[in-house]
N, C-alpha and C positions, 0 to 999 in steps of 0.2 A: 547495405547500407542503412544507417540510422535516419529516422525522419525527425529528429530533434538536435537542436544546437548544444544540448548539454555536453559540457566537457567530461562529464563523468558516465563512463559507459554502461554501468549498472542502473544509474538514474534514467538514462538513454532508453534501456531495456523497459524500464518500469513505465516510463512515458509511452513506448510502443504497445504496452499491453493495454494502458488506459484508453489509447487510440482504438485499439481492438474492440475493446467494450462498447466504446461510443459507435463504432461502426456496426455492432450488432444490436444496437437499440437500447444499450444498458448505459449505466453511469461510468463516466471516465476516470476510474481509478484503478492504478496498476501497481504491480508489487512483484518483485524478485527477490529470492534467498541466495545468498553469495556464500559459499565456504571455500576457504584457502584461495580466493580469487576467481572462482568458478561459479556461474550460475547453475543450482542445482534444483531450482523450482522457479516456476513463473504463472502469474495469475492476473485476473483482474475481475472487477466485480461483476458478478453474474446473477444477481437477485432477480433482475428482469427477465432475463434470457431464461434461468432455468426455474422460474417461480420458487426461488428460495429464500427463506427467513435469514439465512446466515453467511451466504456466499458473498461476504466482501472480498476486495481484492487480496488482502492479506491472507484471508481463510482459505481462498482458493489457490493461492500460492503455497501455503504450507501442505494443503491436500496434494498438489501436483508434485511436491517435493517427496512425498511418500514418507514411509516410518525412518527415521533417522535416530542415530544413537544419542545419548545425552551428550558425549563426548563432541559429536559433529555439531550439534546446536550450540554448544559453548563456544565453537569457533566461527559462527555464523554471524552475518550482517543482513538484517532485514531491509529492504529499501521499499518504500512506499511513496507515490506521488502526493499523497495527503496524509496528514497528521492521523494515525491511528486511533479509531474509537475505542471505548472501553472493552468491548467483546475482543477487537485484535489485539490491543494492548496486553489483554488478559492472555491470550494464547502466546504471545512472545514470552511474557513473564513465566508462564507455565513451563514452556520449554527451556527457559534459560538462556535465550538468546541474549547476548550482551551488548549489541550495538544495533540501533536503528537509525536508518537514515531517511529523512522526511523532505519531500520536494517542496511541501508547502504547507502553512498552517494558518493562512490569512482567512480562507473561506470555512475552514472548520479546525478546531483545535480541540484533539482527544486529551485524555489523563495525563499531560506530559510531565507536570511536576511528581505525580504519583509515580510515574514509570521512572524517572531519574531517582525518585527517593527510594527505588529498589534496587538501585546500582546500574541501571541500564544507561549507557552512554548513547543519549538521544542527540543528533544533528540534525539542525533545520537549515536546509540549503536557500530557501526563499526563491526557489526557481521560476522565472517568468514564464515558462511553458506551463508549468503546473499550475500556476495560478490562473493564465488564460484558460486552459481547458476547464477549471472548475467553475469560474466566473461566467462564462458562456454558458454552460451547462445550467446552472443554478438560474440564471435570468431566462433561459429558454424552457426549463422544465422544473418548476419550483416544487410542483405537487409530487413529483417523483423523487427530488432531492429531499425534501420533507419525510416521505415514507421511508428513505433509505436510513435517515438518521433518527428517526422515532418521534418524528414531531407531529 
């Protein structure tokens, strides 16, 4: 059973990943990769847990999905609880992922216009659960959040 009120089961899965990251002492951002209506990769921000410079949720999700063909990426939808940053947006562009669904972009906004300009269908859901997760985290741990976004 999902621990979110989101009507979208894939966003709900991304939120579950975000909560898992928070429970591990990390930053509450989650992501799932969906192909043909099935989750093929899940991930959450693991920078703190792994001492990593690059393990944002989307990067972890893509890593967990493993090697995929170009044809598979072209049918994929990347879900993220937060607007993907430059690095994560770049990975989506590199692999030709045509559709990105974002839980929220109020607390952080990645290069959305650029991504759209490259032909990606970028959908912002403005999900209250995603907004609350990030707002509470940023208020509680601003130093960790600023480190994650390179401030």
